[in-house]
FILUMNU-724185 format. One line per 10 residues: for each residue x, y, z of N, C-alpha, C. Coordinates in steps of 0.05 Angstrom, whole numbers. Layout:
BEGIN
X Y Z X Y Z X Y Z  ...
This chain:
BEGIN
710 2349 1254 712 2342 1283 734 2360 1293  731 2366 1318 750 2382 1335 779 2366 1335  801 2382 1334 827 2373 1330 833 2356 1354  827 2373 1378 834 2362 1403 814 2331 1407  798 2330 1398 775 2303 1402 792 2282 1382  802 2291 1360 818 2273 1340 842 2266 1355  859 2283 1365 879 2274 1380 877 2255 1404  857 2254 1418 849 2238 1442 842 2214 1425  828 2212 1406 823 2186 1392 842 2175 1381  863 2189 1372 893 2174 1363 903 2163 1385
905 2180 1406 918 2163 1431 903 2142 1443  875 2141 1439 861 2121 1444 866 2095 1429  869 2097 1402 876 2078 1384 901 2069 1386  918 2082 1388 947 2077 1392 956 2059 1416  942 2074 1435 948 2059 1463 940 2029 1465  912 2026 1453 899 2001 1453 915 1980 1436  929 1990 1413 946 1973 1393 975 1972 1408  983 1992 1425 1009 1985 1434 1006 1962 1459  982 1967 1472 980 1943 1497 975 1914 1482  959 1917 1458 957 1888 1443 982 1881 1435
995 1898 1423 1023 1887 1410 1043 1875 1433  1042 1892 1452 1064 1881 1478 1052 1858 1489  1024 1853 1494 1015 1830 1505 1020 1805 1486  1020 1814 1460 1020 1787 1443 1055 1781 1442  1069 1801 1443 1100 1794 1442 1105 1781 1465  1095 1785 1489 1102 1773 1516 1092 1740 1516  1076 1733 1498 1065 1708 1499 1063 1701 1467  1083 1702 1455 1082 1699 1427 1076 1672 1421  1084 1653 1433 1078 1622 1422 1048 1619 1429  1035 1627 1454 1008 1623 1455 995 1639 1435
1001 1664 1431 986 1680 1409 987 1666 1380  1008 1653 1374 1010 1640 1346 991 1615 1344  990 1606 1369 964 1581 1372 940 1593 1367  934 1619 1380 908 1629 1376 901 1635 1348  924 1642 1334 920 1650 1305 913 1625 1289  929 1607 1294 923 1576 1284 893 1569 1288  888 1573 1312 856 1566 1328 835 1576 1308  841 1601 1293 822 1614 1276 815 1599 1254  834 1583 1243 832 1563 1221 821 1578 1196  833 1599 1192 829 1616 1165 852 1611 1145
874 1610 1155 896 1611 1134 911 1579 1137  927 1571 1117 940 1549 1118 961 1554 1142  969 1533 1158 988 1535 1183 1010 1552 1177  1026 1550 1157 1053 1564 1152 1048 1593 1150  1024 1599 1132 1021 1626 1130 1012 1640 1154  997 1621 1167 985 1633 1194 1003 1641 1213  1022 1626 1213 1046 1628 1231 1065 1652 1224  1065 1656 1200 1082 1678 1189 1066 1703 1193  1040 1700 1189 1021 1728 1192 1019 1732 1223  1017 1713 1238 1017 1715 1272 1041 1728 1284
1062 1723 1269 1088 1735 1277 1087 1764 1270  1077 1769 1247 1079 1799 1237 1062 1815 1254  1037 1804 1261 1016 1821 1272 1025 1840 1295  1035 1834 1315 1044 1851 1339 1064 1871 1326  1081 1865 1310 1101 1885 1296 1087 1903 1279  1068 1896 1266 1052 1915 1251 1029 1934 1268  1018 1921 1292 1003 1936 1312 1021 1958 1318  1047 1948 1331 1065 1973 1343 1072 1994 1326  1076 1985 1300 1088 2002 1277 1065 2021 1270  1038 2011 1265 1014 2027 1261 1010 2044 1279
1011 2034 1305 1002 2054 1329 1026 2078 1329  1047 2072 1324 1071 2093 1328 1064 2111 1301  1065 2102 1281 1057 2118 1251 1032 2138 1259  1013 2127 1271 985 2138 1271 991 2166 1290  1007 2167 1309 1012 2189 1326 1030 2208 1311  1047 2205 1290 1064 2222 1279 1047 2237 1255  1056 2261 1256 1043 2278 1229 1044 2268 1208  1069 2265 1200 1076 2258 1172 1072 2227 1162  1067 2212 1184 1060 2185 1174 1033 2171 1187  1015 2194 1195 991 2181 1211 974 2171 1185
976 2174 1158 962 2161 1144 970 2130 1137  999 2127 1139 1010 2104 1138 1000 2084 1161  1003 2096 1188 991 2084 1209 959 2077 1207  946 2091 1198 917 2084 1197 913 2064 1174  930 2064 1154 928 2039 1132 933 2014 1138  957 2017 1159 964 1991 1172 947 1979 1189  936 1997 1207 915 1990 1228 888 1980 1214  885 1995 1195 857 1990 1177 862 1956 1166  885 1955 1154 890 1929 1139 885 1906 1163  897 1910 1186 899 1894 1205 869 1886 1214
852 1906 1219 826 1905 1233 807 1890 1209  811 1896 1182 798 1879 1159 806 1854 1164  830 1847 1165 836 1818 1169 825 1803 1192  823 1820 1212 811 1809 1238 783 1807 1235  769 1826 1225 739 1820 1219 736 1799 1202  749 1795 1181 742 1771 1168 746 1742 1181  768 1744 1200 772 1719 1219 748 1720 1237  743 1740 1250 722 1740 1269 696 1729 1262  688 1739 1237 662 1730 1220 665 1699 1213  685 1695 1203 693 1665 1199 688 1644 1224
698 1656 1246 694 1640 1274 666 1642 1279  656 1661 1281 623 1668 1290 607 1647 1274  613 1649 1249 596 1632 1227 598 1604 1233  622 1598 1239 627 1563 1249 617 1558 1271  614 1578 1294 598 1565 1320 620 1559 1336  647 1561 1330 667 1552 1348 669 1573 1372  680 1560 1395 687 1578 1413 717 1577 1422  732 1601 1410 758 1601 1415 766 1627 1428  790 1632 1438 801 1654 1448 810 1671 1422  802 1700 1429 809 1716 1408 841 1722 1405
851 1723 1428 884 1725 1426 892 1758 1423  866 1775 1424 873 1803 1423 896 1814 1443  896 1799 1467 918 1815 1483 931 1790 1496  939 1777 1475 960 1749 1484 945 1737 1507  962 1726 1527 946 1712 1547 938 1731 1569  942 1758 1567 937 1775 1585 907 1776 1596  891 1771 1575 861 1768 1579 856 1748 1560  838 1728 1571 827 1703 1556 801 1712 1544  800 1732 1524 772 1740 1515 765 1724 1494  741 1707 1492 733 1692 1471 721 1711 1445
723 1700 1424 712 1711 1396 685 1707 1402  668 1734 1397 639 1736 1397 632 1763 1390  602 1767 1393 594 1794 1387 609 1819 1390  624 1818 1418 635 1842 1426 658 1846 1408  673 1822 1405 700 1826 1389 696 1839 1363  669 1825 1352 662 1839 1323 655 1867 1326  642 1876 1345 634 1904 1349 660 1920 1356  678 1909 1370 703 1925 1374 717 1931 1353  721 1914 1336 737 1913 1310 725 1935 1290  697 1929 1288 682 1953 1274 685 1981 1285
687 1985 1312 686 2006 1326 712 2021 1323  736 2004 1321 765 2012 1320 770 2024 1293  756 2007 1267 759 2015 1247 743 2037 1239  723 2043 1247 705 2070 1246 721 2095 1259  734 2091 1278 751 2109 1291 775 2116 1276  788 2099 1263 810 2105 1246 805 2121 1221  781 2106 1209 773 2120 1181 766 2152 1186  748 2155 1214 739 2179 1217 764 2195 1221  785 2186 1239 809 2201 1250 824 2210 1225  828 2194 1203 843 2199 1181 828 2220 1161
801 2213 1158 785 2229 1139 777 2255 1147  766 2260 1172 756 2282 1189 773 2303 1200  792 2284 1217 808 2308 1232 830 2317 1217  829 2343 1218 852 2358 1207 883 2346 1217  899 2348 1200 925 2338 1210 938 2352 1232  939 2339 1252 953 2357 1277 987 2359 1272  996 2377 1292 1019 2382 1288 1041 2370 1306  1031 2353 1322 1046 2335 1336 1050 2349 1365  1036 2371 1369 1036 2384 1399 1015 2368 1413  1025 2352 1430 1007 2337 1448 1013 2346 1480
991 2341 1492 994 2350 1523 986 2325 1539  997 2327 1561 989 2303 1581 958 2298 1582  942 2317 1580 912 2317 1580 902 2297 1560  915 2300 1530 907 2282 1507 915 2254 1514  942 2254 1523 948 2223 1529 931 2209 1547  925 2224 1569 913 2213 1595 881 2205 1583  872 2225 1572 843 2220 1562 841 2196 1539  860 2193 1522 862 2171 1503 868 2142 1518  881 2144 1538 888 2121 1557 861 2114 1567  846 2136 1585 823 2126 1599 804 2116 1578
799 2124 1551 782 2114 1533 789 2084 1528  817 2077 1524 825 2050 1524 821 2033 1549  825 2043 1570 821 2030 1596 785 2020 1597  770 2042 1592 738 2040 1589 734 2015 1572  745 2015 1548 742 1991 1526 748 1967 1545  773 1965 1553 783 1938 1565 761 1932 1587  756 1950 1602 734 1944 1625 708 1931 1614  701 1946 1598 674 1941 1582 679 1911 1574  701 1905 1558 703 1880 1546 703 1859 1567  719 1865 1587 720 1844 1610 692 1841 1623
677 1863 1624 649 1859 1639 629 1843 1618  638 1846 1595 620 1832 1573 629 1802 1576  653 1794 1578 662 1767 1583 651 1755 1609  649 1769 1631 638 1761 1656 606 1756 1653  592 1773 1637 568 1770 1635 562 1745 1620  576 1739 1598 573 1714 1584 576 1694 1594  597 1689 1614 607 1669 1630 582 1664 1653  572 1684 1665 550 1683 1681 523 1672 1670  517 1680 1643 491 1669 1632 500 1641 1625  520 1634 1616 524 1603 1612 526 1588 1635
535 1599 1656 533 1582 1684 504 1579 1688  488 1603 1689 459 1601 1701 442 1582 1680  452 1581 1654 436 1565 1635 444 1533 1642  468 1528 1647 473 1504 1661 457 1492 1682  458 1512 1702 441 1506 1724 414 1501 1721  401 1514 1699 371 1515 1695 365 1488 1681  383 1470 1672 379 1446 1656 378 1424 1671
């Protein structure tokens, strides 16, 4: 993989996790309720884990962008994504309709196939970035940062469009009954 593309992907992943962490921290109480709603862990453990998630996301994203710590950042974010995948699959199998809490209360995205796909996509990008991308020397340009953030914006817009599609289909389905 070209180093430039790898750096853009790193900024894409990092900016998404920075946004996610900040959104969760600005609505921590509500985010903790989202974590409890997943009903995967006992309440006390879920609260502790929920409180750690935004800090781990922030730390993982920061480490991912630093040459000497990018492996640690990738490991932290991969761990989080694997736990998110487990929780998402649990909710999808149960048939429950809950908010994912991915961005605190900034976006009310429900847990669905898109949430699952997004977690797999991000995990794939992290693994590819760590394994295939040569270690970058920390020389970033505005172009890399902007391109990474554009990818993040496109992902958020796509997720919002998916949510609107789901809501529209549910509304149409109700009208047809």
